[in-house]
C-alpha positions as CSV (number, residue, x, y, z in Angstrom):
1,M,183.5,87.2,95.9
2,R,182.4,90.6,94.6
3,R,178.7,91.2,95.4
4,I,176.5,94.1,94.2
5,I,173.6,95.0,96.5
6,T,171.1,97.6,95.5
7,L,168.8,99.4,97.9
8,T,165.8,101.6,97.4
9,V,165.5,103.9,100.4
10,L,163.5,106.9,101.7
11,N,165.6,110.0,101.2
12,R,165.9,111.0,104.9
13,P,168.8,112.2,107.1
14,G,170.8,109.3,108.7
15,V,169.7,106.5,106.3
16,L,173.1,106.1,104.7
17,N,174.8,106.2,108.1
18,R,172.6,103.4,109.4
19,I,173.2,101.3,106.3
20,T,177.0,101.7,106.4
21,N,177.0,101.0,110.2
22,L,175.2,97.7,109.5
23,F,178.2,96.6,107.3
24,S,180.9,98.0,109.7
25,K,179.3,96.2,112.8
26,R,179.8,92.9,110.9
27,N,183.4,94.0,109.9
28,Y,182.6,94.1,106.2
29,N,184.3,96.7,104.0
30,I,182.2,98.5,101.4
31,E,184.4,98.6,98.3
32,S,182.3,101.2,96.6
33,I,179.0,103.0,97.3
34,S,177.0,105.3,95.1
35,V,173.8,107.1,96.1
36,G,171.4,109.2,94.0
37,H,167.8,110.3,93.5
38,T,165.5,108.0,91.6
39,E,162.5,108.7,89.4
40,Q,160.3,108.9,92.5
41,E,160.5,112.0,94.6
42,G,161.8,111.4,98.1
43,V,163.3,108.0,97.2
44,S,167.0,107.3,96.6
45,R,168.9,104.3,95.2
46,I,172.1,103.0,96.8
47,T,174.4,100.6,95.1
48,C,177.0,98.9,97.3
49,V,179.8,96.7,96.2
50,V,181.2,94.4,98.9
51,N,183.6,91.5,98.9
52,V,182.0,88.6,100.8
53,D,183.1,85.0,100.5
54,N,180.0,83.3,101.9
55,D,176.5,83.3,100.4
56,R,175.0,82.8,103.8
57,I,176.7,86.0,105.0
58,I,175.3,88.1,102.1
59,E,171.8,86.6,102.8
60,Q,172.1,87.7,106.4
61,I,173.2,91.2,105.4
62,T,170.3,91.6,103.0
63,K,167.8,90.4,105.7
64,Q,169.3,92.9,108.1
65,L,169.0,95.7,105.5
66,N,165.4,94.8,104.9
67,K,164.7,95.3,108.6
68,Q,165.8,99.0,108.4
69,I,162.8,101.3,108.7
70,D,163.7,103.6,105.7
71,V,164.7,100.7,103.4
72,L,162.0,100.0,100.8
73,K,163.7,97.3,98.8
74,V,167.0,95.3,98.8
75,A,168.3,93.2,96.0
76,D,171.6,91.2,95.6
77,I,172.0,91.5,91.8
78,S,175.4,89.8,91.7
79,D,174.3,86.6,90.0
80,Q,172.2,88.4,87.4
81,A,173.2,89.9,84.1
82,V,173.7,93.6,84.9
83,V,174.6,96.9,83.3
84,S,177.1,98.6,85.6
85,R,179.0,101.8,85.2
86,E,181.5,103.9,87.1
87,L,182.9,107.4,86.4
88,A,186.5,108.5,87.0
89,L,188.1,111.9,86.7
90,I,191.9,111.7,86.4
91,K,194.3,114.6,86.4
92,V,197.4,113.5,84.5
93,Q,200.8,115.3,84.2
94,S,201.1,116.5,80.7
95,T,203.5,118.5,78.6
96,P,202.9,119.7,75.0
97,Q,205.4,117.0,73.9
98,N,203.5,114.0,75.3
99,R,199.9,115.2,74.9
100,S,199.5,113.4,71.5
101,E,200.6,110.1,73.2
102,I,198.1,110.6,76.0
103,Y,195.3,111.4,73.4
104,A,196.2,108.2,71.6
105,L,195.7,106.2,74.8
106,I,192.4,108.0,75.5
107,E,190.7,107.3,72.2
108,P,190.3,103.5,72.4
109,F,188.8,103.8,75.8
110,R,186.2,106.3,74.7
111,A,187.4,108.7,77.4
112,S,187.5,112.4,76.9
113,V,189.7,115.3,78.0
114,I,187.5,117.8,79.9
115,D,190.2,120.3,80.9
116,V,193.6,121.2,79.6
117,G,196.2,123.1,81.6
118,K,199.9,124.0,81.1
119,E,201.1,121.0,83.0
120,S,198.1,118.6,83.2
121,L,195.0,117.2,81.5
122,I,191.8,116.1,83.3
123,I,190.4,113.0,81.7
124,Q,186.8,111.7,82.2
125,I,186.2,108.0,81.6
126,T,183.1,105.9,82.2
127,G,182.5,102.2,82.0
128,E,182.8,99.0,84.0
129,S,185.3,98.9,86.9
130,E,187.7,96.7,84.9
131,K,187.8,99.1,82.0
132,L,188.7,102.0,84.4
133,E,191.3,99.9,86.1
134,A,192.9,99.0,82.8
135,F,193.0,102.7,81.7
136,I,194.4,103.8,85.0
137,E,197.3,101.3,84.8
138,L,198.0,102.5,81.2
139,I,198.1,106.1,82.1
140,K,200.1,105.7,85.4
141,P,203.5,106.1,83.7
142,Y,202.6,109.7,82.7
143,G,202.0,110.6,86.4
144,I,198.6,110.8,88.0
145,K,198.3,114.0,90.0
146,E,194.7,113.3,91.3
147,L,192.1,110.6,90.9
148,A,188.4,110.5,91.9
149,R,186.0,107.6,91.2
150,T,182.3,107.5,91.8
151,G,181.8,103.9,92.6
152,T,179.7,101.4,90.8
153,T,176.1,101.9,90.0
154,A,174.1,99.1,88.4
155,F,170.8,97.8,87.1
156,P,169.8,94.2,86.2
157,R,169.5,93.9,82.4
158,S,166.0,93.9,81.0
159,S,166.4,90.5,79.4
160,Q,168.0,88.1,81.9
161,R,170.1,85.2,80.9
162,S,172.7,83.3,82.9
163,K,175.8,85.3,83.7
164,Q,178.0,82.4,82.5
165,Q,176.1,82.1,79.2
166,T,178.3,83.6,76.5
167,N,177.6,81.6,73.4
168,F,175.0,82.9,71.0
169,S,173.4,80.8,68.3
170,I,171.8,82.2,65.2
171,V,169.0,80.1,63.7
């Protein structure tokens, strides 16, 4: 089961290493990790995406993370309604003959071309991981020369409702 864990940590040397070691000691792979400064000076936010089947294991991991000296807050936001985004830069083989086809694929995904060369385009796309995966599969036949992804970053939505709730009623 895909789990999203967010951590607020002090921005000090070695903090990320200690956190990733905690996962590797328990033989859990981090699927994606993103780290960046927050609105508070000296504080960073880490978003980890892990694939863990057991709720008890994720609870154990969050407790262990909370014990780390530089960790200020840990939250498993997997069961909440979240806003999550990822960025990908994709260098695609391109000729003048097939550029219009590639541009036609880019438009519905709200991606953008950020560099044009004689034999390639660099495309920037942001969104949820599933959107990026769909776009990458669509663009593969043109030939992907390089691909870089940032990993997921996420916040719980301001107004929480059940993740399974999809019906809206207008009164």
